[in-house]
C-alpha positions as protocol buffer text, in pm:
chain_id: "A"
residue {
  index: 1
  type: UNK
  ca { x: -2408 y: -2509 z: 1706 }
}
residue {
  index: 2
  type: UNK
  ca { x: -2310 y: -2177 z: 1863 }
}
residue {
  index: 3
  type: UNK
  ca { x: -1980 y: -2182 z: 1674 }
}
residue {
  index: 4
  type: UNK
  ca { x: -2168 y: -2240 z: 1348 }
}
residue {
  index: 5
  type: UNK
  ca { x: -2401 y: -1950 z: 1425 }
}
residue {
  index: 6
  type: UNK
  ca { x: -2100 y: -1727 z: 1494 }
}
residue {
  index: 7
  type: UNK
  ca { x: -1965 y: -1824 z: 1150 }
}
residue {
  index: 8
  type: UNK
  ca { x: -2289 y: -1728 z: 978 }
}
residue {
  index: 9
  type: UNK
  ca { x: -2530 y: -2022 z: 989 }
}
residue {
  index: 10
  type: UNK
  ca { x: -2885 y: -1889 z: 1009 }
}
residue {
  index: 11
  type: UNK
  ca { x: -3088 y: -2210 z: 967 }
}
residue {
  index: 12
  type: UNK
  ca { x: -3125 y: -2485 z: 1228 }
}
residue {
  index: 13
  type: UNK
  ca { x: -3315 y: -2805 z: 1148 }
}
residue {
  index: 14
  type: UNK
  ca { x: -3421 y: -3039 z: 1427 }
}
residue {
  index: 15
  type: UNK
  ca { x: -3506 y: -3379 z: 1280 }
}
residue {
  index: 16
  type: UNK
  ca { x: -3751 y: -3586 z: 1484 }
}
residue {
  index: 17
  type: UNK
  ca { x: -3802 y: -3290 z: 1719 }
}
residue {
  index: 18
  type: UNK
  ca { x: -4069 y: -3443 z: 1942 }
}
residue {
  index: 19
  type: UNK
  ca { x: -4101 y: -3227 z: 2256 }
}
residue {
  index: 20
  type: UNK
  ca { x: -3765 y: -3057 z: 2202 }
}
residue {
  index: 21
  type: UNK
  ca { x: -3762 y: -2712 z: 2365 }
}
residue {
  index: 22
  type: UNK
  ca { x: -3449 y: -2561 z: 2213 }
}
residue {
  index: 23
  type: UNK
  ca { x: -3650 y: -2306 z: 2013 }
}
residue {
  index: 24
  type: UNK
  ca { x: -3798 y: -2177 z: 2338 }
}
residue {
  index: 25
  type: UNK
  ca { x: -3455 y: -2153 z: 2501 }
}
residue {
  index: 26
  type: UNK
  ca { x: -3248 y: -2040 z: 2204 }
}
residue {
  index: 27
  type: UNK
  ca { x: -3000 y: -1764 z: 2287 }
}
residue {
  index: 28
  type: UNK
  ca { x: -2984 y: -1671 z: 1918 }
}
residue {
  index: 29
  type: UNK
  ca { x: -3322 y: -1503 z: 1875 }
}
residue {
  index: 30
  type: UNK
  ca { x: -3170 y: -1164 z: 1797 }
}
residue {
  index: 31
  type: UNK
  ca { x: -2965 y: -1307 z: 1507 }
}
residue {
  index: 32
  type: UNK
  ca { x: -3263 y: -1371 z: 1277 }
}
residue {
  index: 33
  type: UNK
  ca { x: -3209 y: -1745 z: 1291 }
}
residue {
  index: 34
  type: UNK
  ca { x: -3487 y: -1972 z: 1171 }
}
residue {
  index: 35
  type: UNK
  ca { x: -3542 y: -2301 z: 1350 }
}
residue {
  index: 36
  type: UNK
  ca { x: -3725 y: -2577 z: 1162 }
}
residue {
  index: 37
  type: UNK
  ca { x: -3874 y: -2856 z: 1371 }
}
residue {
  index: 38
  type: UNK
  ca { x: -3943 y: -3161 z: 1155 }
}
residue {
  index: 39
  type: UNK
  ca { x: -4176 y: -3431 z: 1281 }
}
residue {
  index: 40
  type: UNK
  ca { x: -4495 y: -3626 z: 1215 }
}
residue {
  index: 41
  type: UNK
  ca { x: -4813 y: -3410 z: 1208 }
}
residue {
  index: 42
  type: UNK
  ca { x: -4966 y: -3603 z: 1499 }
}
residue {
  index: 43
  type: UNK
  ca { x: -4656 y: -3550 z: 1712 }
}
residue {
  index: 44
  type: UNK
  ca { x: -4654 y: -3179 z: 1637 }
}
residue {
  index: 45
  type: UNK
  ca { x: -5025 y: -3149 z: 1718 }
}
residue {
  index: 46
  type: UNK
  ca { x: -4957 y: -3317 z: 2054 }
}
residue {
  index: 47
  type: UNK
  ca { x: -4668 y: -3078 z: 2119 }
}
residue {
  index: 48
  type: UNK
  ca { x: -4888 y: -2776 z: 2044 }
}
residue {
  index: 49
  type: UNK
  ca { x: -5145 y: -2908 z: 2291 }
}
residue {
  index: 50
  type: UNK
  ca { x: -4880 y: -2945 z: 2560 }
}
residue {
  index: 51
  type: UNK
  ca { x: -4748 y: -2594 z: 2491 }
}
residue {
  index: 52
  type: UNK
  ca { x: -5099 y: -2451 z: 2515 }
}
residue {
  index: 53
  type: UNK
  ca { x: -5151 y: -2626 z: 2847 }
}
residue {
  index: 54
  type: UNK
  ca { x: -4826 y: -2469 z: 2972 }
}
residue {
  index: 55
  type: UNK
  ca { x: -4929 y: -2131 z: 2826 }
}
residue {
  index: 56
  type: UNK
  ca { x: -4623 y: -2120 z: 2603 }
}
residue {
  index: 57
  type: UNK
  ca { x: -4639 y: -1938 z: 2268 }
}
residue {
  index: 58
  type: UNK
  ca { x: -4447 y: -2035 z: 1957 }
}
residue {
  index: 59
  type: UNK
  ca { x: -4153 y: -1798 z: 1914 }
}
residue {
  index: 60
  type: UNK
  ca { x: -4149 y: -1613 z: 1581 }
}
residue {
  index: 61
  type: UNK
  ca { x: -3829 y: -1784 z: 1469 }
}
residue {
  index: 62
  type: UNK
  ca { x: -3975 y: -2136 z: 1497 }
}
residue {
  index: 63
  type: UNK
  ca { x: -4125 y: -2307 z: 1192 }
}
residue {
  index: 64
  type: UNK
  ca { x: -4303 y: -2638 z: 1243 }
}
residue {
  index: 65
  type: UNK
  ca { x: -4259 y: -2868 z: 943 }
}
residue {
  index: 66
  type: UNK
  ca { x: -4515 y: -3150 z: 957 }
}
residue {
  index: 67
  type: UNK
  ca { x: -4392 y: -3446 z: 755 }
}
residue {
  index: 68
  type: UNK
  ca { x: -4558 y: -3778 z: 691 }
}
residue {
  index: 69
  type: UNK
  ca { x: -4243 y: -3975 z: 629 }
}
residue {
  index: 70
  type: UNK
  ca { x: -4436 y: -4251 z: 452 }
}
residue {
  index: 71
  type: UNK
  ca { x: -4555 y: -4008 z: 184 }
}
residue {
  index: 72
  type: UNK
  ca { x: -4367 y: -3680 z: 190 }
}
residue {
  index: 73
  type: UNK
  ca { x: -4031 y: -3574 z: 53 }
}
residue {
  index: 74
  type: UNK
  ca { x: -3827 y: -3414 z: 332 }
}
residue {
  index: 75
  type: UNK
  ca { x: -3634 y: -3175 z: 108 }
}
residue {
  index: 76
  type: UNK
  ca { x: -3941 y: -3055 z: -80 }
}
residue {
  index: 77
  type: UNK
  ca { x: -4136 y: -3010 z: 242 }
}
residue {
  index: 78
  type: UNK
  ca { x: -3855 y: -2812 z: 405 }
}
residue {
  index: 79
  type: UNK
  ca { x: -3829 y: -2584 z: 101 }
}
residue {
  index: 80
  type: UNK
  ca { x: -4206 y: -2537 z: 108 }
}
residue {
  index: 81
  type: UNK
  ca { x: -4171 y: -2418 z: 468 }
}
residue {
  index: 82
  type: UNK
  ca { x: -3913 y: -2158 z: 367 }
}
residue {
  index: 83
  type: UNK
  ca { x: -3589 y: -2353 z: 408 }
}
residue {
  index: 84
  type: UNK
  ca { x: -3312 y: -2221 z: 183 }
}
residue {
  index: 85
  type: UNK
  ca { x: -3123 y: -2513 z: 28 }
}
residue {
  index: 86
  type: UNK
  ca { x: -2854 y: -2279 z: -106 }
}
residue {
  index: 87
  type: UNK
  ca { x: -2770 y: -2152 z: 244 }
}
residue {
  index: 88
  type: UNK
  ca { x: -2579 y: -2342 z: 514 }
}
residue {
  index: 89
  type: UNK
  ca { x: -2771 y: -2512 z: 793 }
}
residue {
  index: 90
  type: UNK
  ca { x: -2709 y: -2690 z: 1120 }
}
residue {
  index: 91
  type: UNK
  ca { x: -2893 y: -3023 z: 1158 }
}
residue {
  index: 92
  type: UNK
  ca { x: -2965 y: -3158 z: 1505 }
}
residue {
  index: 93
  type: UNK
  ca { x: -3044 y: -3530 z: 1481 }
}
residue {
  index: 94
  type: UNK
  ca { x: -3041 y: -3653 z: 1839 }
}
residue {
  index: 95
  type: UNK
  ca { x: -3217 y: -3959 z: 1975 }
}
residue {
  index: 96
  type: UNK
  ca { x: -3293 y: -4085 z: 1626 }
}
residue {
  index: 97
  type: UNK
  ca { x: -3008 y: -4272 z: 1455 }
}
residue {
  index: 98
  type: UNK
  ca { x: -3011 y: -4586 z: 1677 }
}
residue {
  index: 99
  type: UNK
  ca { x: -3369 y: -4652 z: 1563 }
}
residue {
  index: 100
  type: UNK
  ca { x: -3300 y: -4618 z: 1190 }
}
residue {
  index: 101
  type: UNK
  ca { x: -3200 y: -4866 z: 926 }
}
residue {
  index: 102
  type: UNK
  ca { x: -2859 y: -4806 z: 773 }
}
residue {
  index: 103
  type: UNK
  ca { x: -3025 y: -4722 z: 441 }
}
residue {
  index: 104
  type: UNK
  ca { x: -3228 y: -4446 z: 609 }
}
residue {
  index: 105
  type: UNK
  ca { x: -2919 y: -4316 z: 787 }
}
residue {
  index: 106
  type: UNK
  ca { x: -2722 y: -4305 z: 461 }
}
residue {
  index: 107
  type: UNK
  ca { x: -3002 y: -4132 z: 272 }
}
residue {
  index: 108
  type: UNK
  ca { x: -3038 y: -3866 z: 538 }
}
residue {
  index: 109
  type: UNK
  ca { x: -2663 y: -3803 z: 548 }
}
residue {
  index: 110
  type: UNK
  ca { x: -2665 y: -3763 z: 170 }
}
residue {
  index: 111
  type: UNK
  ca { x: -2938 y: -3501 z: 197 }
}
residue {
  index: 112
  type: UNK
  ca { x: -2760 y: -3308 z: 471 }
}
residue {
  index: 113
  type: UNK
  ca { x: -2433 y: -3321 z: 276 }
}
residue {
  index: 114
  type: UNK
  ca { x: -2614 y: -3176 z: -27 }
}
residue {
  index: 115
  type: UNK
  ca { x: -2657 y: -2849 z: 166 }
}
residue {
  index: 116
  type: UNK
  ca { x: -2319 y: -2682 z: 116 }
}
residue {
  index: 117
  type: UNK
  ca { x: -2134 y: -2589 z: 438 }
}
residue {
  index: 118
  type: UNK
  ca { x: -2393 y: -2765 z: 651 }
}
residue {
  index: 119
  type: UNK
  ca { x: -2314 y: -2932 z: 984 }
}
residue {
  index: 120
  type: UNK
  ca { x: -2476 y: -3218 z: 1172 }
}
residue {
  index: 121
  type: UNK
  ca { x: -2479 y: -3347 z: 1529 }
}
residue {
  index: 122
  type: UNK
  ca { x: -2620 y: -3692 z: 1604 }
}
residue {
  index: 123
  type: UNK
  ca { x: -2579 y: -3975 z: 1850 }
}
residue {
  index: 124
  type: UNK
  ca { x: -2524 y: -4346 z: 1799 }
}
residue {
  index: 125
  type: UNK
  ca { x: -2465 y: -4661 z: 2005 }
}
residue {
  index: 126
  type: UNK
  ca { x: -2176 y: -4906 z: 1996 }
}
residue {
  index: 127
  type: UNK
  ca { x: -2247 y: -5280 z: 1955 }
}
residue {
  index: 128
  type: UNK
  ca { x: -2309 y: -5450 z: 2294 }
}
residue {
  index: 129
  type: UNK
  ca { x: -2028 y: -5698 z: 2225 }
}
residue {
  index: 130
  type: UNK
  ca { x: -1786 y: -5426 z: 2337 }
}
residue {
  index: 131
  type: UNK
  ca { x: -1955 y: -5397 z: 2678 }
}
residue {
  index: 132
  type: UNK
  ca { x: -1906 y: -5579 z: 3006 }
}
residue {
  index: 133
  type: UNK
  ca { x: -2148 y: -5859 z: 3096 }
}
residue {
  index: 134
  type: UNK
  ca { x: -2327 y: -5623 z: 3335 }
}
residue {
  index: 135
  type: UNK
  ca { x: -2372 y: -5362 z: 3062 }
}
residue {
  index: 136
  type: UNK
  ca { x: -2496 y: -5623 z: 2816 }
}
residue {
  index: 137
  type: UNK
  ca { x: -2762 y: -5723 z: 3068 }
}
residue {
  index: 138
  type: UNK
  ca { x: -2875 y: -5360 z: 3092 }
}
residue {
  index: 139
  type: UNK
  ca { x: -2891 y: -5339 z: 2714 }
}
residue {
  index: 140
  type: UNK
  ca { x: -3101 y: -5656 z: 2701 }
}
residue {
  index: 141
  type: UNK
  ca { x: -3347 y: -5513 z: 2955 }
}
residue {
  index: 142
  type: UNK
  ca { x: -3370 y: -5185 z: 2764 }
}
residue {
  index: 143
  type: UNK
  ca { x: -3429 y: -5376 z: 2440 }
}
residue {
  index: 144
  type: UNK
  ca { x: -3715 y: -5565 z: 2601 }
}
residue {
  index: 145
  type: UNK
  ca { x: -3866 y: -5238 z: 2725 }
}
residue {
  index: 146
  type: UNK
  ca { x: -3850 y: -5093 z: 2375 }
}
residue {
  index: 147
  type: UNK
  ca { x: -4016 y: -5399 z: 2225 }
}
residue {
  index: 148
  type: UNK
  ca { x: -4308 y: -5356 z: 2465 }
}
residue {
  index: 149
  type: UNK
  ca { x: -4347 y: -5003 z: 2323 }
}
residue {
  index: 150
  type: UNK
  ca { x: -4328 y: -5141 z: 1968 }
}
residue {
  index: 151
  type: UNK
  ca { x: -3987 y: -4981 z: 1920 }
}
residue {
  index: 152
  type: UNK
  ca { x: -3649 y: -5131 z: 1836 }
}
residue {
  index: 153
  type: UNK
  ca { x: -3283 y: -5044 z: 1801 }
}
residue {
  index: 154
  type: UNK
  ca { x: -3199 y: -5097 z: 1437 }
}
residue {
  index: 155
  type: UNK
  ca { x: -2840 y: -4979 z: 1395 }
}
residue {
  index: 156
  type: UNK
  ca { x: -2519 y: -4976 z: 1598 }
}
residue {
  index: 157
  type: UNK
  ca { x: -2170 y: -4871 z: 1490 }
}
residue {
  index: 158
  type: UNK
  ca { x: -1807 y: -4899 z: 1589 }
}
residue {
  index: 159
  type: UNK
  ca { x: -1641 y: -4554 z: 1608 }
}
residue {
  index: 160
  type: UNK
  ca { x: -1418 y: -4635 z: 1311 }
}
residue {
  index: 161
  type: UNK
  ca { x: -1724 y: -4748 z: 1116 }
}
residue {
  index: 162
  type: UNK
  ca { x: -1919 y: -4428 z: 1179 }
}
residue {
  index: 163
  type: UNK
  ca { x: -1617 y: -4219 z: 1074 }
}
residue {
  index: 164
  type: UNK
  ca { x: -1586 y: -4419 z: 751 }
}
residue {
  index: 165
  type: UNK
  ca { x: -1960 y: -4383 z: 688 }
}
residue {
  index: 166
  type: UNK
  ca { x: -1949 y: -4008 z: 731 }
}
residue {
  index: 167
  type: UNK
  ca { x: -1649 y: -3969 z: 501 }
}
residue {
  index: 168
  type: UNK
  ca { x: -1817 y: -4183 z: 236 }
}
residue {
  index: 169
  type: UNK
  ca { x: -2122 y: -3955 z: 244 }
}
residue {
  index: 170
  type: UNK
  ca { x: -1925 y: -3635 z: 204 }
}
residue {
  index: 171
  type: UNK
  ca { x: -1837 y: -3522 z: 555 }
}
residue {
  index: 172
  type: UNK
  ca { x: -1513 y: -3407 z: 715 }
}
residue {
  index: 173
  type: UNK
  ca { x: -1390 y: -3249 z: 1041 }
}
residue {
  index: 174
  type: UNK
  ca { x: -1545 y: -3536 z: 1235 }
}
residue {
  index: 175
  type: UNK
  ca { x: -1549 y: -3516 z: 1616 }
}
residue {
  index: 176
  type: UNK
  ca { x: -1672 y: -3825 z: 1804 }
}
residue {
  index: 177
  type: UNK
  ca { x: -1701 y: -3823 z: 2185 }
}
residue {
  index: 178
  type: UNK
  ca { x: -1798 y: -4126 z: 2391 }
}
residue {
  index: 179
  type: UNK
  ca { x: -2004 y: -4160 z: 2709 }
}
residue {
  index: 180
  type: UNK
  ca { x: -1710 y: -4096 z: 2940 }
}
residue {
  index: 181
  type: UNK
  ca { x: -1609 y: -3781 z: 2753 }
}
residue {
  index: 182
  type: UNK
  ca { x: -1972 y: -3661 z: 2746 }
}
residue {
  index: 183
  type: UNK
  ca { x: -2007 y: -3693 z: 3123 }
}
residue {
  index: 184
  type: UNK
  ca { x: -1663 y: -3539 z: 3181 }
}
residue {
  index: 185
  type: UNK
  ca { x: -1724 y: -3246 z: 2949 }
}
residue {
  index: 186
  type: UNK
  ca { x: -2083 y: -3165 z: 3040 }
}
residue {
  index: 187
  type: UNK
  ca { x: -2109 y: -3288 z: 3399 }
}
residue {
  index: 188
  type: UNK
  ca { x: -2441 y: -3214 z: 3565 }
}
residue {
  index: 189
  type: UNK
  ca { x: -2605 y: -3121 z: 3237 }
}
residue {
  index: 190
  type: UNK
  ca { x: -2615 y: -3492 z: 3148 }
}
residue {
  index: 191
  type: UNK
  ca { x: -2649 y: -3644 z: 3493 }
}
residue {
  index: 192
  type: UNK
  ca { x: -2980 y: -3800 z: 3390 }
}
residue {
  index: 193
  type: UNK
  ca { x: -2809 y: -4035 z: 3143 }
}
residue {
  index: 194
  type: UNK
  ca { x: -2867 y: -4394 z: 3253 }
}
residue {
  index: 195
  type: UNK
  ca { x: -2579 y: -4642 z: 3299 }
}
residue {
  index: 196
  type: UNK
  ca { x: -2724 y: -4835 z: 3005 }
}
residue {
  index: 197
  type: UNK
  ca { x: -2615 y: -4545 z: 2784 }
}
residue {
  index: 198
  type: UNK
  ca { x: -2248 y: -4629 z: 2835 }
}
residue {
  index: 199
  type: UNK
  ca { x: -2213 y: -4715 z: 2466 }
}
residue {
  index: 200
  type: UNK
  ca { x: -2347 y: -4377 z: 2360 }
}
residue {
  index: 201
  type: UNK
  ca { x: -2145 y: -4150 z: 2131 }
}
residue {
  index: 202
  type: UNK
  ca { x: -2220 y: -3800 z: 2003 }
}
residue {
  index: 203
  type: UNK
  ca { x: -2075 y: -3694 z: 1669 }
}
residue {
  index: 204
  type: UNK
  ca { x: -2030 y: -3355 z: 1504 }
}
residue {
  index: 205
  type: UNK
  ca { x: -1936 y: -3339 z: 1136 }
}
residue {
  index: 206
  type: UNK
  ca { x: -1927 y: -3087 z: 853 }
}
residue {
  index: 207
  type: UNK
  ca { x: -2021 y: -3131 z: 490 }
}
residue {
  index: 208
  type: UNK
  ca { x: -1718 y: -3106 z: 263 }
}
residue {
  index: 209
  type: UNK
  ca { x: -1697 y: -2788 z: 55 }
}
residue {
  index: 210
  type: UNK
  ca { x: -1838 y: -2846 z: -292 }
}
residue {
  index: 211
  type: UNK
  ca { x: -1494 y: -2803 z: -447 }
}
residue {
  index: 212
  type: UNK
  ca { x: -1376 y: -3119 z: -270 }
}
residue {
  index: 213
  type: UNK
  ca { x: -1619 y: -3342 z: -463 }
}
residue {
  index: 214
  type: UNK
  ca { x: -1539 y: -3504 z: -799 }
}
residue {
  index: 215
  type: UNK
  ca { x: -1702 y: -3315 z: -1085 }
}
residue {
  index: 216
  type: UNK
  ca { x: -1936 y: -3603 z: -1158 }
}
residue {
  index: 217
  type: UNK
  ca { x: -2085 y: -3594 z: -810 }
}
residue {
  index: 218
  type: UNK
  ca { x: -2417 y: -3414 z: -785 }
}
residue {
  index: 219
  type: UNK
  ca { x: -2548 y: -3451 z: -433 }
}
residue {
  index: 220
  type: UNK
  ca { x: -2823 y: -3199 z: -505 }
}
residue {
  index: 221
  type: UNK
  ca { x: -3015 y: -3479 z: -673 }
}
residue {
  index: 222
  type: UNK
  ca { x: -3011 y: -3704 z: -368 }
}
residue {
  index: 223
  type: UNK
  ca { x: -3355 y: -3761 z: -217 }
}
residue {
  index: 224
  type: UNK
  ca { x: -3394 y: -3800 z: 157 }
}
residue {
  index: 225
  type: UNK
  ca { x: -3559 y: -4114 z: 293 }
}
residue {
  index: 226
  type: UNK
  ca { x: -3935 y: -4143 z: 250 }
}
residue {
  index: 227
  type: UNK
  ca { x: -3965 y: -4356 z: 560 }
}
residue {
  index: 228
  type: UNK
  ca { x: -4118 y: -4318 z: 901 }
}
residue {
  index: 229
  type: UNK
  ca { x: -3779 y: -4438 z: 1026 }
}
residue {
  index: 230
  type: UNK
  ca { x: -3654 y: -4079 z: 1004 }
}
residue {
  index: 231
  type: UNK
  ca { x: -3840 y: -3948 z: 1306 }
}
residue {
  index: 232
  type: UNK
  ca { x: -3772 y: -4153 z: 1614 }
}
residue {
  index: 233
  type: UNK
  ca { x: -3988 y: -3922 z: 1823 }
}
residue {
  index: 234
  type: UNK
  ca { x: -4295 y: -3937 z: 1601 }
}
């Protein structure tokens, strides 16, 4: 994200923001960057309550974008909140993809790719078949916990599969790091990750420049998913 900001990105979109606090910690406040937090209205109301209890004020660069994903169009709602679709943006999509259907994932990638020179970071999980028996048992327990909360993991990917998916939706410069690389690279910053996250990957990708698309391709017409699947943290 910081590299993108250095190159001129001035819009950051956090999909399924939940209680994310990046806007409060952002080191980029002096660069006139706008941060759009997208989530369900009820989730955002809850967040505002928690912030008030902690006596935290909304920073001037933060725009809350309440979206009812059953009814609202993400792109139209973002534009209504001041998002510039003709300017590059960085999309943070963490803690969301494993809970989405593949159709919802594809639709969201199409929308992000329609913003020229945009970038995205998201995480995904590998299929448990690649794990040891001990790790599969941890995954089973976590799955049972999620079911009790009326949640479920909907999608898992092999690394080669996620790379192919991203390329098919108009992305390039793909960087995929696995759990071991995450812990090695970031150390204490991720020490809270549970052993059951061993199949976790984090991916960074960039939308291809418009000139790299066939002339018949018009990604500007792609609509993002109208599904509650989009916001894991709602």
